[in-house]
C-alpha positions in Angstrom: 29.5 81.3 113.3 27.9 81.5 116.6 27.3 78.3 118.2 24.0 77.9 120.4 24.6 74.7 122.8 20.9 73.7 124.3 20.8 71.2 127.3 17.9 69.9 128.6 17.2 67.6 131.2 13.7 66.4 132.7 14.5 63.5 134.9 12.1 60.8 135.6 10.8 61.7 139.2 10.4 65.4 138.1 7.4 67.0 136.6 7.3 66.8 132.4 8.2 69.9 130.7 7.2 70.8 127.1 11.3 70.6 126.2 10.6 69.6 122.7 8.2 72.6 122.2 10.9 75.0 123.4 13.6 73.8 121.2 11.6 73.8 118.0 10.6 77.5 118.7 14.1 78.2 119.2 15.2 76.9 115.7 12.2 78.7 114.2 13.1 81.8 115.2 16.8 81.2 114.0 15.4 79.6 110.9 13.5 82.6 110.0 16.0 85.5 110.8 18.0 87.0 108.0 20.9 85.7 109.8 19.9 82.1 110.2 23.6 81.2 108.2 25.5 82.5 110.9 24.2 80.1 113.8 24.6 76.5 114.4 22.3 75.0 116.8 23.1 72.1 118.9 21.1 70.2 120.9 21.6 67.6 123.9 18.8 65.7 125.6 18.7 64.3 128.5 21.9 65.9 129.9 23.7 64.2 133.0 26.1 66.1 135.2 28.8 64.2 133.6 28.1 65.1 130.4 28.6 68.8 130.9 32.3 69.4 130.7 33.2 67.2 127.6 29.9 69.0 126.2 31.3 72.6 126.6 34.9 71.4 125.6 34.0 69.8 122.5 31.5 72.5 121.2 33.0 75.9 122.8 29.7 77.4 122.1 29.3 81.3 122.4 25.8 80.4 124.0 24.7 77.9 126.6 21.0 77.4 126.8 19.6 75.3 129.6 16.0 74.1 129.7 14.9 71.8 132.6 14.0 72.5 136.2 15.7 74.4 138.7 16.1 73.9 142.7 16.6 77.3 143.8 19.6 77.6 146.1 20.1 73.7 145.8 20.9 74.0 142.1 20.1 73.0 138.6 18.6 69.9 138.2 20.3 67.6 135.8 20.0 63.7 135.3 22.2 60.6 136.9 23.5 57.6 135.2 19.4 56.2 136.0 17.7 59.0 134.6 17.0 60.3 138.1 17.6 63.8 139.3 20.8 65.4 140.4 21.5 68.8 141.4 24.4 70.4 140.5 25.3 73.7 142.8 25.6 77.4 142.2 29.6 77.0 142.9 30.0 74.3 140.8 28.2 75.6 137.5 30.2 79.2 138.5 33.7 77.1 138.8 32.6 75.4 135.2 31.7 78.5 133.5 35.0 80.1 134.6 36.8 77.4 132.7 34.9 78.0 129.4 34.8 81.7 129.9 37.1 82.2 126.9 34.3 81.4 124.6 31.0 81.5 126.0 29.4 85.1 126.0 26.2 84.4 127.3 24.4 81.8 129.4 20.5 81.4 129.4 19.0 79.4 132.3 15.2 78.5 131.5 14.4 76.9 134.8 12.5 78.1 137.6 14.1 79.8 140.6 17.5 79.9 138.8 18.2 83.5 139.7 20.9 82.3 142.6 22.7 80.2 139.7 22.7 83.0 137.3 24.4 85.3 139.8 27.1 82.8 140.4 27.5 82.3 136.4 27.9 86.0 136.1 30.9 86.2 138.2 32.5 84.9 135.0 30.3 85.3 132.0 29.4 88.7 130.5 25.5 88.3 130.3 23.8 85.3 132.0 19.7 85.1 131.9 17.9 83.3 135.0 14.4 83.3 136.4 13.4 84.3 140.1 10.6 82.4 140.6 8.5 79.5 138.8 7.9 80.3 135.3 5.1 78.4 133.3 6.1 76.3 130.5 4.2 78.6 127.9 5.8 81.9 129.1 9.3 79.9 129.2 9.0 79.3 125.7 7.2 82.6 124.3 10.4 84.3 126.5 13.0 81.8 124.5 11.4 82.5 121.0 11.2 86.5 121.8 14.8 86.4 122.8 16.0 84.1 120.0 14.2 86.1 117.5 16.2 89.2 118.6 19.3 87.6 118.3 18.7 86.6 115.0 18.2 90.2 114.2 21.5 91.5 115.5 19.9 92.6 118.7 22.4 92.6 121.5 21.9 90.3 124.7 20.2 93.1 126.7 17.7 93.9 123.9 16.8 90.5 123.2 16.2 90.1 126.9 13.7 92.7 126.5 12.2 91.7 123.7 11.7 88.2 125.2 9.8 90.1 128.3 7.5 91.5 125.7 6.9 88.3 124.0 5.5 87.2 127.6 3.2 90.4 127.6 1.9 90.2 124.2 0.6 86.9 125.0 -1.5 88.3 128.1 0.8 85.9 130.1 1.4 87.9 133.8 5.0 86.7 134.3 7.3 89.1 132.3 8.9 90.1 135.6 10.1 86.5 136.2 12.9 86.2 133.8 16.2 88.6 135.5 19.3 89.6 133.4 22.5 89.5 134.8 25.2 91.6 132.7 28.3 93.5 132.5 29.0 96.5 130.5 31.4 95.1 127.9 28.8 92.6 126.6 28.5 93.5 122.7 25.7 93.0 120.1 26.4 89.5 118.1 26.1 91.3 114.7 27.3 89.6 111.7 26.7 91.9 108.7 30.3 93.8 109.0 33.2 93.8 111.6 33.2 97.0 113.5 36.2 98.4 114.3 37.1 99.0 118.4 36.1 102.4 118.4 32.6 101.5 116.8 32.3 98.6 119.4 33.1 101.1 122.3 30.0 103.4 120.8 27.7 100.5 120.8 28.8 99.5 124.3 27.7 102.9 125.6 24.2 102.1 125.6 24.9 99.0 127.7 26.0 100.4 131.0 23.8 100.1 133.8 25.3 103.5 135.6 26.5 106.8 134.6 29.1 106.7 137.5 30.6 104.4 140.3 31.3 106.4 143.5 34.5 105.3 144.9 35.3 106.6 148.4 36.7 105.8 151.7 33.8 104.8 154.6 35.1 107.7 156.8 34.3 111.1 158.4 34.3 113.7 156.8 34.4 111.9 153.1 31.2 109.7 153.9 29.4 112.8 154.9 30.3 114.6 152.0 29.5 111.8 149.6 25.9 111.0 150.5 24.9 114.6 151.4 26.4 116.4 148.5 27.9 114.7 145.9 25.4 111.5 145.3 22.4 113.9 145.6 23.5 116.6 143.1 24.4 113.7 140.7 20.8 112.4 141.1 19.2 115.7 140.9 20.7 116.1 137.2 19.0 112.4 136.8 22.1 110.4 136.5 22.3 106.7 137.1 25.0 106.5 140.4 26.1 103.3 142.2 27.7 104.0 145.2 30.6 101.6 146.3 29.4 98.9 148.9 26.0 100.0 148.1 25.7 97.3 145.2 27.0 94.3 147.6 25.4 91.0 147.5 25.6 89.5 150.7 27.4 86.1 150.8 29.6 87.4 147.7 33.0 87.9 147.7 33.7 91.8 148.3 36.0 92.0 145.3 33.4 90.5 142.9 30.9 93.1 144.0 33.4 95.9 143.4 34.5 94.4 140.0 30.8 94.1 138.8 29.9 97.6 140.4 32.9 99.0 138.1 31.9 96.8 135.1 28.6 98.2 135.0 29.1 101.7 135.5 30.5 104.2 132.7 32.7 105.8 134.8 34.6 105.5 138.1 34.4 108.7 140.1 36.7 108.5 142.5 36.9 111.0 146.0 40.3 111.8 146.5 41.1 113.0 150.2 44.1 111.8 152.1 42.2 108.8 153.9 40.9 107.7 150.4 44.9 107.3 149.3 45.7 105.9 152.4 42.9 103.1 152.5 44.0 99.8 150.6 40.2 98.9 149.4 39.6 102.2 147.7 43.3 101.8 146.0 41.8 98.6 144.6 39.2 100.2 143.2 40.9 102.7 141.5 43.5 100.6 140.1 40.7 98.3 139.0 39.0 101.0 137.0 41.9 102.4 135.6 43.2 99.1 134.1 39.7 98.3 132.8 40.3 101.4 130.8 43.7 100.8 129.7 42.3 97.3 128.4 39.7 99.3 126.6 41.3 101.9 125.2 39.1 104.5 127.3 39.8 106.8 130.2 37.2 105.1 133.0 38.6 107.2 135.9 37.0 110.4 136.9 38.7 111.8 139.9 37.4 114.5 141.9 38.6 116.2 145.2 36.0 117.0 147.9 38.3 118.1 150.6 41.8 120.6 150.3 44.7 118.2 150.4 48.3 117.9 149.4 48.5 117.1 145.6 52.0 115.6 146.5 50.3 112.5 147.7 49.0 111.4 144.6 50.6 108.4 142.7 52.2 109.4 139.6 49.3 107.1 137.6 46.4 109.5 138.9 48.5 113.0 138.8 48.6 112.7 135.2 44.6 112.4 135.4 42.8 116.2 135.2 41.1 116.2 138.6 37.8 118.2 139.1 38.1 120.6 141.9 34.8 120.2 143.8 36.4 121.6 147.2 37.5 124.9 145.4 36.0 128.2 147.2 35.1 129.7 143.9 35.0 127.2 141.2 33.1 124.2 142.8 29.8 125.6 141.2 31.5 125.3 138.0 33.3 122.1 138.7 30.3 120.4 139.5 28.5 121.2 136.3 31.7 120.2 134.3 31.4 116.9 136.1 27.7 116.4 135.4 28.5 117.2 131.8 31.1 114.8 131.4 29.1 112.1 132.8 26.5 112.8 130.2 29.2 112.4 127.4 30.7 109.3 125.8 33.6 107.6 127.4 37.0 109.4 125.9 38.9 107.3 124.0 42.8 106.9 124.2 
């Protein structure tokens, strides 16, 4: 059974929100679903900052839904002992969810200007919903209703997000672009009809990747020119979704966090082999991370390609065991490019 923990806060010194209506609509959406017996809804009203830790530890929810006010860069608005507003920072929230990440699958911040908190929490939680600007009460309620109607019908979190946005559109409310979703590729549909095996889960997961490939390379010449002028245009011409190392970096976020998120969001990690690449510490971190994620999943994530001629004896054993596409070969390069494109369109190979 999945536990949905709904936390509400409407401090006395803030504008009144229709929180009771939102909770009622969420309850109704799940009660009307075919999987209603698979959910337990726990609601806590007028939540204080001191309540957060014990509530999350006691109930161990899979979905945490916050409904209330957001303060943008200042944080989320909870209540103090007098019922007045007390803001909780993005850093503090990220630290809290790091401690409970073993249980929590999804965090839903139905609060204005909560995108910054969503991004911070996303460092530790696979799926986080926030708002990139102010959202009206009616749009917030409709979005939540659409989201949980989909969850109750075994849709994935990413699909549920789209249903929520569409629910806003169906009402003619011009706010469907306000909700934003942060998600990692390993987020899986909350299905209850049967327990799939590991390979079935991997098949379902193929659809959730934001990118077909993440390009790991060293930002030094001639590697940089080859990646941006040769490799990237060729892959984009094939209508593949490509992320490039360094291109997804969120300002103010630790570099290792940006790298992890980029690799997690991509189905394959292309590593552009060269002498400079193998000697670079950050490039080494990227390919070790990609290979480790694949081992944990039971898949082959890494896809080595040779950009320029170099001595294969330089390759570490863990990379030399993988088949490398030689895109620098004087005669086979065109055929190797075709193999690369075909491989990126295929499902992840399993160990």
